[in-house]
MARBA-3410 file (N, C-alpha, C, O; in Angstrom, 1 decimal):
51
-155.9,-145.6,-134.0,-156.9,-145.1,-133.0,-156.8,-143.6,-132.9,-157.8,-142.9,-132.8 ~ -155.6,-143.1,-132.9,-155.4,-141.7,-132.6,-156.0,-140.8,-133.7,-156.7,-139.8,-133.4 ~ -155.9,-141.2,-135.0,-156.5,-140.4,-136.0,-158.0,-140.3,-136.0,-158.6,-139.3,-136.1 ~ -158.6,-141.4,-135.7,-160.0,-141.5,-135.7,-160.6,-140.8,-134.4,-161.6,-140.1,-134.5 ~ -159.9,-140.9,-133.3,-160.4,-140.3,-132.1,-160.2,-138.8,-132.1,-160.8,-138.0,-131.4
-159.3,-138.3,-133.0,-159.0,-136.9,-133.1,-160.1,-136.3,-134.1,-160.1,-135.0,-134.2 ~ -160.9,-137.1,-134.7,-162.0,-136.5,-135.5,-161.9,-136.8,-137.0,-162.8,-136.4,-137.7 ~ -160.9,-137.5,-137.4,-160.9,-137.9,-138.9,-161.9,-139.0,-139.2,-162.1,-139.9,-138.4 ~ -162.5,-138.9,-140.3,-163.4,-139.9,-140.8,-162.6,-141.2,-141.1,-161.3,-141.0,-141.4 ~ -163.2,-142.3,-141.2,-162.5,-143.5,-141.6,-161.8,-143.4,-142.9,-160.6,-143.9,-143.0
-162.4,-142.8,-143.9,-161.8,-142.7,-145.2,-160.6,-141.8,-145.1,-159.6,-142.1,-145.8 ~ -160.6,-140.7,-144.3,-159.5,-139.8,-144.2,-158.3,-140.5,-143.5,-157.2,-140.4,-143.9 ~ -158.6,-141.2,-142.4,-157.6,-142.0,-141.7,-156.9,-143.0,-142.6,-155.7,-143.2,-142.5 ~ -157.8,-143.7,-143.4,-157.2,-144.7,-144.3,-156.3,-144.1,-145.3,-155.2,-144.7,-145.6 ~ -156.6,-142.9,-145.8,-155.7,-142.3,-146.8,-154.4,-141.9,-146.1,-153.4,-142.1,-146.7
-154.5,-141.3,-144.9,-153.3,-140.9,-144.2,-152.4,-142.1,-143.9,-151.1,-142.0,-144.0 ~ -153.0,-143.3,-143.6,-152.2,-144.4,-143.2,-151.8,-145.3,-144.5,-150.9,-146.2,-144.4 ~ -152.5,-145.0,-145.6,-152.2,-145.8,-146.8,-152.8,-147.2,-146.7,-152.3,-148.2,-147.3 ~ -153.9,-147.3,-146.0,-154.6,-148.6,-145.9,-156.1,-148.4,-146.4,-156.5,-147.3,-146.6 ~ -156.8,-149.5,-146.4,-158.2,-149.4,-146.8,-159.1,-149.0,-145.7,-158.7,-149.1,-144.5
-160.3,-148.5,-146.0,-161.2,-148.0,-145.0,-161.7,-149.2,-144.2,-161.9,-149.0,-143.0 ~ -161.8,-150.3,-144.7,-162.2,-151.5,-144.0,-161.2,-151.9,-142.9,-161.6,-152.2,-141.8 ~ -159.9,-151.7,-143.2,-158.9,-152.0,-142.2,-158.9,-151.0,-141.1,-158.7,-151.4,-139.9 ~ -159.3,-149.7,-141.4,-159.4,-148.7,-140.3,-160.6,-149.2,-139.4,-160.4,-149.1,-138.2 ~ -161.7,-149.6,-140.0,-162.8,-150.1,-139.2,-162.4,-151.3,-138.3,-162.8,-151.4,-137.1
-161.6,-152.2,-138.8,-161.2,-153.4,-138.1,-160.2,-153.0,-136.9,-160.4,-153.5,-135.8 ~ -159.3,-152.0,-137.2,-158.4,-151.6,-136.2,-159.2,-150.8,-135.1,-158.9,-150.9,-133.9 ~ -160.2,-150.0,-135.5,-161.0,-149.3,-134.5,-161.7,-150.3,-133.6,-161.8,-150.0,-132.4 ~ -162.3,-151.3,-134.2,-163.0,-152.3,-133.4,-162.1,-153.0,-132.4,-162.4,-153.3,-131.3 ~ -160.9,-153.3,-132.9,-159.9,-153.9,-132.0,-159.5,-153.0,-130.9,-159.4,-153.4,-129.7
-159.3,-151.7,-131.2,-159.0,-150.8,-130.1,-160.1,-150.6,-129.1,-159.8,-150.5,-127.9 ~ -161.3,-150.6,-129.6,-162.5,-150.5,-128.7,-162.5,-151.7,-127.7,-162.8,-151.6,-126.5 ~ -162.2,-152.9,-128.3,-162.2,-154.1,-127.5,-161.1,-154.1,-126.4,-161.3,-154.4,-125.3 ~ -159.9,-153.7,-126.8,-158.7,-153.6,-125.9,-158.9,-152.6,-124.8,-158.5,-152.7,-123.7 ~ -159.6,-151.4,-125.2,-159.8,-150.3,-124.2,-161.1,-150.6,-123.4,-161.4,-149.7,-122.6
-161.8,-151.6,-123.7,-163.0,-152.0,-123.1,-164.0,-150.8,-123.2,-164.7,-150.4,-122.2 ~ -164.1,-150.2,-124.4,-165.0,-149.1,-124.6,-166.3,-149.7,-125.3,-166.3,-150.5,-126.2 ~ -167.5,-149.3,-124.7,-168.7,-149.8,-125.2,-169.2,-149.0,-126.5,-169.8,-149.5,-127.4 ~ -168.9,-147.7,-126.5,-169.2,-146.8,-127.6,-168.0,-146.1,-128.1,-167.0,-146.1,-127.5 ~ -168.2,-145.5,-129.3,-167.1,-144.7,-129.8,-166.7,-143.5,-129.0,-165.6,-143.2,-128.8
-167.8,-142.9,-128.4,-167.5,-141.7,-127.5,-166.8,-142.1,-126.3,-166.0,-141.4,-125.7 ~ -167.0,-143.3,-125.8,-166.3,-143.9,-124.6,-164.8,-144.1,-125.0,-164.0,-143.8,-124.2 ~ -164.6,-144.5,-126.2,-163.2,-144.7,-126.7,-162.5,-143.4,-126.7,-161.3,-143.3,-126.4 ~ -163.2,-142.4,-127.2,-162.6,-141.0,-127.3,-162.2,-140.5,-125.9,-161.1,-140.0,-125.7 ~ -163.1,-140.7,-124.9,-162.8,-140.3,-123.6,-161.6,-141.0,-123.0,-160.8,-140.4,-122.3
-161.6,-142.3,-123.2,-160.5,-143.1,-122.6,-159.2,-142.8,-123.3,-158.1,-142.8,-122.6 ~ -159.2,-142.5,-124.6,-157.9,-142.1,-125.3,-157.4,-140.8,-124.8,-156.2,-140.6,-124.8 ~ -158.3,-139.9,-124.4,-157.9,-138.6,-123.9,-157.2,-138.7,-122.5,-156.3,-138.0,-122.2 ~ -157.6,-139.7,-121.8,-157.0,-139.9,-120.5,-155.6,-140.5,-120.6,-154.7,-140.3,-119.8 ~ -155.3,-141.1,-121.7,-154.0,-141.7,-122.0,-153.0,-140.6,-122.4,-151.8,-140.8,-122.2
-153.5,-139.5,-122.9,-152.6,-138.4,-123.3,-152.2,-137.5,-122.3,-151.4,-136.6,-122.6
END
């Protein structure tokens, strides 16, 4: 979640983590569900509050 909310594209985050782009999308969807974020921008705002 951190890499994507910091502005990296899915493909870049996947490369950094050594996983596939599809896995990044699945993890992002899971994070949005856990954080109760309706949109990606909502997820970014909520992640900033955690830091």
